C-alpha positions as CSV (number, residue, x, y, z in Angstrom):
1,X,104.2,144.5,46.9
2,X,101.0,145.7,45.2
3,X,99.4,143.6,42.4
4,X,99.4,145.4,39.1
5,X,96.5,145.5,36.7
6,X,98.3,147.5,33.9
7,X,101.7,146.4,32.7
8,X,103.8,148.9,30.7
9,X,107.4,150.1,30.3
10,X,108.3,153.3,32.0
11,X,112.1,153.3,31.6
12,X,114.4,155.7,29.6
13,X,115.1,155.3,25.9
14,X,118.7,154.3,26.3
15,X,117.8,151.0,28.0
16,X,117.9,147.9,25.9
17,X,116.4,145.7,28.6
18,X,114.4,146.6,31.7
19,X,112.5,144.6,34.3
20,X,109.0,145.6,35.5
21,X,109.3,146.2,39.2
22,X,106.2,144.2,40.2
23,X,106.0,140.4,39.9
24,X,102.3,139.8,40.8
25,X,99.6,140.6,38.2
26,X,95.8,140.2,38.1
27,X,94.1,137.8,35.8
28,X,92.6,140.1,33.1
29,X,95.3,142.8,33.5
30,X,96.3,144.9,30.5
31,X,99.7,144.5,28.8
32,X,100.8,147.4,26.7
33,X,103.8,146.9,24.3
34,X,105.0,149.7,22.1
35,X,106.0,149.2,18.4
36,X,109.7,149.3,19.2
37,X,109.5,146.8,22.1
38,X,109.0,143.2,23.0
39,X,107.7,141.9,26.4
40,X,109.1,138.6,27.9
41,X,107.2,136.7,30.6
42,X,109.6,134.6,32.7
43,X,108.9,132.1,35.5
44,X,111.5,130.1,37.3
45,X,114.2,131.0,34.8
46,X,112.1,130.0,31.8
47,X,110.7,132.4,29.3
48,X,107.0,131.4,29.1
49,X,105.9,133.8,26.4
50,X,107.1,136.7,24.2
51,X,104.7,139.5,23.3
52,X,105.2,141.8,20.3
53,X,103.7,145.4,19.9
54,X,100.1,145.8,20.9
55,X,97.6,145.9,23.8
56,X,96.7,142.5,25.4
57,X,94.1,141.5,28.0
58,X,95.8,138.7,29.9
59,X,93.3,135.9,30.8
60,X,93.7,132.1,31.1
61,X,91.2,131.7,28.2
62,X,93.3,133.8,25.9
63,X,96.7,132.7,27.1
64,X,96.7,129.2,28.6
65,X,100.3,129.6,29.9
66,X,98.9,131.9,32.6
67,X,97.4,128.8,34.2
68,X,100.8,127.6,35.2
69,X,101.6,131.0,36.7
70,X,98.4,131.4,38.7
71,X,99.0,131.6,42.5
72,X,96.8,131.6,45.6
73,X,96.8,135.4,45.6
74,X,93.5,137.3,45.4
75,X,92.9,140.9,44.9
76,X,89.3,142.1,45.0
77,X,88.2,138.5,44.6
78,X,90.2,138.1,41.4
79,X,92.9,135.5,41.1
80,X,96.4,136.7,40.4
81,X,99.6,135.2,39.0
82,X,103.3,135.7,39.7
83,X,106.1,136.1,37.1
84,X,108.9,138.4,36.0
85,X,108.2,140.7,33.0
86,X,111.1,142.1,30.9
87,X,110.8,144.8,28.2
88,X,113.3,144.6,25.3
89,X,113.9,147.9,23.4
90,X,114.4,147.1,19.7
91,X,114.8,150.7,18.5
92,X,118.0,151.8,16.7
93,X,120.7,153.0,19.2
94,X,122.7,155.7,17.4
95,X,126.2,157.0,17.8
96,X,127.8,154.2,19.8
97,X,131.4,155.3,19.8
98,X,134.5,153.2,18.9
99,X,138.2,154.0,18.6
100,X,141.5,152.1,18.1
101,X,143.0,153.4,21.3
102,X,146.7,152.6,20.7
103,X,148.1,153.4,17.2
104,X,148.2,150.7,14.6
105,X,151.8,150.3,13.2
106,X,151.9,149.4,9.5
107,X,154.3,149.7,6.6
108,X,153.6,152.3,4.0
109,X,153.4,150.4,0.6
110,X,154.9,153.2,-1.4
111,X,157.8,154.4,0.8
112,X,158.3,151.2,2.8
113,X,158.5,153.2,6.0
114,X,156.7,152.2,9.2
115,X,153.9,154.6,10.2
116,X,151.4,154.8,13.1
117,X,147.6,155.0,12.2
118,X,144.7,155.8,14.5
119,X,141.0,155.5,13.7
120,X,137.7,156.3,15.4
121,X,134.0,156.4,14.5
122,X,130.5,155.3,15.6
123,X,128.0,152.6,14.8
124,X,124.2,152.0,15.1
125,X,122.9,148.8,16.6
126,X,119.5,147.3,17.4
127,X,118.1,144.1,19.0
128,X,116.9,141.7,16.4
129,X,115.8,138.7,18.5
130,X,114.6,139.8,22.0
131,X,114.7,136.3,23.5
132,X,118.1,135.5,22.2
133,X,119.4,138.9,23.3
134,X,118.0,138.4,26.8
135,X,119.5,134.9,27.3
136,X,123.0,135.7,26.0
137,X,123.4,139.3,26.7
138,X,121.3,140.2,29.8
139,X,120.8,137.0,31.8
140,X,121.1,137.6,35.5
141,X,121.9,141.3,35.1
142,X,118.2,142.1,34.9
143,X,118.8,145.2,32.8
144,X,121.1,146.4,29.9
145,X,121.7,149.8,28.4
146,X,123.7,151.3,25.5
147,X,126.9,151.5,27.5
148,X,126.8,147.8,28.1
149,X,126.9,147.2,24.3
150,X,129.9,149.4,23.9
151,X,131.7,147.8,26.8
152,X,130.9,144.2,25.9
153,X,131.8,144.5,22.2
154,X,134.7,146.9,22.4
155,X,137.5,144.2,22.4
156,X,135.9,142.1,19.6
157,X,135.2,145.2,17.5
158,X,138.7,146.6,17.8
159,X,140.3,143.3,17.0
160,X,138.5,143.0,13.7
161,X,138.7,146.7,12.9
162,X,142.5,146.9,13.4
163,X,143.1,143.7,11.3
164,X,140.8,144.9,8.5
165,X,142.2,148.4,8.6
166,X,145.8,147.3,8.3
167,X,145.0,145.0,5.4
168,X,143.0,147.7,3.7
169,X,145.8,150.4,4.0
170,X,148.6,148.1,2.8
171,X,146.7,146.5,-0.1
172,X,146.0,149.7,-2.1
173,X,149.5,150.3,-3.6
174,X,149.1,153.9,-2.6
175,X,150.5,156.1,0.2
176,X,148.8,155.5,3.5
177,X,147.9,159.2,3.7
178,X,145.9,159.0,0.4
179,X,144.0,155.8,1.4
180,X,143.1,157.4,4.8
181,X,140.7,159.7,2.9
182,X,138.7,156.9,1.4
183,X,136.8,155.7,4.5
184,X,133.4,154.6,3.1
185,X,134.7,151.6,1.2
186,X,136.3,150.3,4.4
187,X,133.2,151.1,6.5
188,X,131.1,149.1,4.1
189,X,133.4,146.1,4.4
190,X,133.4,146.3,8.2
191,X,129.6,146.4,8.4
192,X,129.4,142.7,7.2
193,X,132.3,141.5,9.4
194,X,131.1,143.1,12.6
195,X,127.5,142.2,12.1
196,X,128.4,138.5,12.5
197,X,129.6,139.3,16.0
198,X,126.4,141.0,17.1
199,X,124.2,138.3,15.4
200,X,125.4,135.8,17.9
201,X,123.8,137.9,20.7
202,X,120.5,138.5,18.9
203,X,121.5,142.0,17.7
204,X,122.3,143.5,14.3
205,X,124.6,146.3,13.1
206,X,122.5,148.8,11.2
207,X,125.3,151.3,10.3
208,X,129.0,151.6,10.7
209,X,130.8,154.9,10.3
210,X,134.5,155.8,10.2
211,X,135.0,159.4,11.4
212,X,138.7,159.6,10.7
213,X,141.8,157.6,9.9
214,X,144.8,159.7,10.6
215,X,148.5,159.6,11.3
216,X,149.6,161.5,14.4
217,X,151.3,164.9,13.5
218,X,154.3,164.1,15.7
219,X,155.0,160.8,14.0
220,X,158.7,161.0,13.0
221,X,158.2,158.5,10.1
222,X,155.4,160.6,8.7
223,X,157.6,163.7,8.8
224,X,160.3,161.7,6.8
225,X,157.7,160.8,4.2
226,X,156.7,164.4,3.8
227,X,160.3,165.4,3.2
228,X,160.7,162.6,0.6
229,X,157.5,163.6,-1.1
230,X,158.6,167.2,-1.4
231,X,161.9,166.1,-2.9
232,X,160.1,163.9,-5.4
233,X,157.8,166.8,-6.5
234,X,160.8,169.1,-6.9
235,X,162.5,166.6,-9.2
236,X,159.3,166.0,-11.2
237,X,158.9,169.8,-11.6
238,X,162.5,170.3,-12.7
239,X,162.2,167.4,-15.2
240,X,159.0,168.8,-16.7
241,X,160.5,172.3,-17.0
242,X,163.5,170.9,-18.8
243,X,161.3,168.9,-21.2
244,X,159.2,172.0,-21.8
245,X,162.4,174.0,-22.6
246,X,163.5,171.4,-25.0
247,X,160.2,171.4,-26.8
248,X,160.3,175.1,-27.2
249,X,163.9,174.9,-28.6
250,X,162.9,172.2,-31.0
251,X,159.9,174.1,-32.2
252,X,162.0,177.2,-32.8
253,X,164.7,175.1,-34.7
254,X,162.0,173.5,-36.8
255,X,160.3,176.8,-37.7
256,X,163.7,178.3,-38.6
257,X,164.5,175.3,-40.8
258,X,161.1,175.5,-42.5
259,X,161.6,179.3,-43.2
260,X,165.1,178.7,-44.6
261,X,163.8,175.8,-46.8
262,X,161.0,178.0,-48.0
263,X,163.2,180.9,-48.8
264,X,165.8,178.7,-50.6
265,X,163.0,177.2,-52.7
266,X,161.7,180.6,-53.6
267,X,165.1,181.9,-54.6
268,X,165.9,178.8,-56.6
269,X,162.5,179.0,-58.4
270,X,163.1,182.7,-59.1
271,X,166.5,182.0,-60.5
272,X,165.1,179.3,-62.8
273,X,162.4,181.7,-64.0
274,X,164.8,184.5,-64.6
275,X,167.0,182.2,-66.8
276,X,163.9,181.0,-68.7
277,X,162.7,184.5,-69.3
278,X,166.1,185.7,-70.5
279,X,166.3,182.8,-72.9
280,X,162.8,183.2,-74.4
281,X,164.3,183.9,-77.9
282,X,165.9,180.4,-77.9
283,X,169.5,181.8,-78.5
284,X,170.9,181.1,-75.0
285,X,170.2,184.7,-73.9
286,X,171.1,183.9,-70.3
287,X,174.5,182.5,-71.3
288,X,175.2,185.4,-73.6
289,X,174.3,187.9,-70.9
290,X,176.5,186.2,-68.3
291,X,179.4,186.2,-70.8
292,X,178.9,189.9,-71.4
293,X,179.0,190.6,-67.7
294,X,182.3,188.6,-67.4
295,X,183.9,190.5,-70.3
296,X,182.8,193.8,-68.8
297,X,184.4,193.0,-65.5
298,X,187.6,191.9,-67.3
299,X,187.8,195.0,-69.3
300,X,187.5,197.1,-66.1
301,X,190.4,195.4,-64.4
302,X,193.5,195.2,-66.7
303,X,195.7,193.5,-64.1
304,X,193.7,190.3,-64.1
305,X,196.1,187.7,-65.5
306,X,194.3,184.9,-67.4
307,X,191.0,186.6,-66.8
308,X,190.1,186.2,-70.5
309,X,190.7,182.5,-70.3
310,X,188.5,182.2,-67.3
311,X,185.9,184.4,-69.0
312,X,185.9,182.1,-72.0
313,X,185.5,179.1,-69.8
314,X,182.6,180.9,-68.1
315,X,181.0,181.6,-71.4
316,X,181.3,178.0,-72.4
317,X,179.8,176.8,-69.2
318,X,177.1,179.5,-69.5
319,X,176.3,178.3,-73.0
320,X,176.0,174.8,-71.9
321,X,173.8,175.9,-68.9
322,X,171.8,178.0,-71.3
323,X,171.2,175.0,-73.6
324,X,170.0,172.9,-70.6
325,X,167.7,175.7,-69.4
326,X,166.4,176.1,-72.9
327,X,165.4,172.4,-73.0
328,X,163.8,172.7,-69.6
329,X,161.9,175.8,-70.8
330,X,160.7,174.0,-73.9
331,X,159.4,171.1,-71.8
332,X,157.5,173.5,-69.6
333,X,156.0,175.1,-72.7
334,X,154.9,171.7,-74.1
335,X,153.4,170.7,-70.8
336,X,151.4,174.0,-70.7
337,X,152.9,175.0,-67.3
338,X,155.3,177.7,-68.6
339,X,156.1,180.3,-65.9
340,X,156.0,183.8,-67.1
341,X,157.2,186.2,-64.4
342,X,158.7,186.5,-60.9
343,X,156.8,188.4,-58.3
344,X,158.8,191.7,-57.7
345,X,157.8,191.6,-54.0
346,X,158.2,188.0,-52.7
347,X,160.1,186.3,-55.6
348,X,157.3,183.7,-56.0
349,X,156.7,182.1,-59.4
350,X,153.6,183.4,-61.2
351,X,152.1,181.1,-63.9
352,X,151.2,182.2,-67.3
353,X,148.1,184.4,-67.5
354,X,148.1,185.3,-63.8
355,X,147.7,189.0,-63.1
356,X,148.4,188.8,-59.4
357,X,150.9,186.9,-57.3
358,X,149.2,183.9,-55.7
359,X,151.5,184.2,-52.7
360,X,151.3,187.9,-51.7
361,X,148.6,189.4,-54.1
362,X,151.0,191.9,-55.8
363,X,150.1,192.8,-59.4
364,X,152.6,191.2,-61.8
365,X,151.2,192.5,-65.1
366,X,150.5,196.1,-66.1
367,X,147.0,196.4,-67.5
368,X,147.1,197.6,-71.1
369,X,144.9,200.6,-71.9
370,X,142.0,200.1,-74.2
371,X,140.2,202.3,-76.7
372,X,137.1,203.8,-75.1
373,X,135.3,203.6,-78.5
374,X,136.0,200.1,-79.8
375,X,137.7,198.4,-76.8
376,X,140.9,197.5,-78.8
377,X,144.2,197.4,-76.8
378,X,146.3,200.6,-77.2
379,X,150.1,200.6,-77.2
380,X,151.6,202.9,-74.6
381,X,152.2,206.4,-76.0
382,X,149.6,206.2,-78.9
383,X,147.4,209.3,-79.3
384,X,144.9,207.7,-81.7
385,X,143.3,204.2,-81.8
386,X,144.9,202.1,-84.5
387,X,141.6,200.3,-85.0
388,X,139.0,203.0,-85.2
389,X,141.0,206.3,-85.3
390,X,139.4,207.6,-82.0
391,X,141.5,210.3,-80.4
392,X,142.9,209.1,-77.2
393,X,144.1,212.5,-75.8
394,X,142.2,215.7,-75.8
395,X,143.0,217.9,-78.9
396,X,143.9,221.5,-78.5
397,X,141.5,224.1,-80.0
398,X,143.3,226.7,-82.1
399,X,141.8,229.9,-83.4
400,X,141.7,229.7,-87.3
401,X,142.3,233.4,-87.6
402,X,145.2,234.2,-85.1
403,X,146.3,230.7,-84.2
404,X,145.9,231.2,-80.4
405,X,144.8,228.2,-78.3
406,X,141.2,228.6,-77.2
407,X,140.0,226.6,-74.1
408,X,137.3,224.0,-74.5
409,X,133.8,225.5,-74.3
410,X,134.7,229.0,-75.5
411,X,132.6,230.1,-78.6
412,X,134.9,233.1,-79.6
413,X,138.6,233.6,-79.6
414,X,139.8,235.6,-76.7
415,X,142.6,237.2,-78.7
416,X,140.9,238.3,-82.0
417,X,137.2,237.7,-81.3
418,X,136.8,235.3,-84.2
419,X,133.9,232.8,-83.8
420,X,135.1,229.2,-83.1
421,X,133.6,226.4,-85.1
422,X,132.2,223.3,-83.4
């Protein structure tokens, strides 16, 4: 076997550990270690030295341990040494697959029904301690690749994954199907647990991913849960609809009651105001008017036996009511809140001095005409102002000669030709 003067790693990237084919090297040979590697020098089953990234010139002066490795071999007059050199790949190894294989059987915490759950995903691992990794993971195997990691840790990983997954799904107090969609929280917990397993072999878990947690479509228990969920949703929908209908009915009844109460109040207030207005002379005008109506009805129906007696009783009661209303009216006048009129449109009470109804805006007082000359109020039908004598209606022009009416603006009578004055 030839003696090497340059030592470097030429294996594929998926190799975690690889042995340099040669075992004899020149004193002064070059050792090249990439940034993602470590180089282990081994003699008689003992690791003599570990080299990190860099380029090294191997001489006995620089590395005294080579003295123990020096043999009687010579190449070109230069001494050589014999040992085994292993390269450890410390880069991140991505997408190492894992899966639960057989379904995990758990009890759904909401429906108390047994369901089957399967999970799969991937993880990223890397060598943290090359010497420890070689001694516990590689050993006499000489080499190791990514498949060896998956194969050697599958059982340990799945044991912890299934236990943790079952605890996680049953501790959320939610349906398993809902918790299956929250994978990141479980993946973060698994990262710490599984990292302890790899640490024993000089490795570390960089990332842990859960691709899916699912229940097989043909699982009979899951089909039963779907049926129960649909039934529950239908019941909830029907209950909400019934509650909505009741709210609508209640709202309609309340609005109707408020309308009736408002109308009753308006009619009662209007009746009170009518009685007060009728009795403004202080002589029980309301009672006298009611008595007159009763007498009129009695006179129009001679066959009413005892009607006069009833009418007299009505008059008496009307007089008493009129007296009570008169007192109430006087109290209103004293308090300065005397109502004056009833709105002819909405029957609302309009206070004294108001010209428009405060409820609907209808005018409740007719505006009295005023003299254009002095501004004094004019009674309806007056032709001249009682204050200043101003004519309120246009006066007819009459010809002083023939007495014929002459239109305004004419200077001569159209009948006799006499000149008009003014």
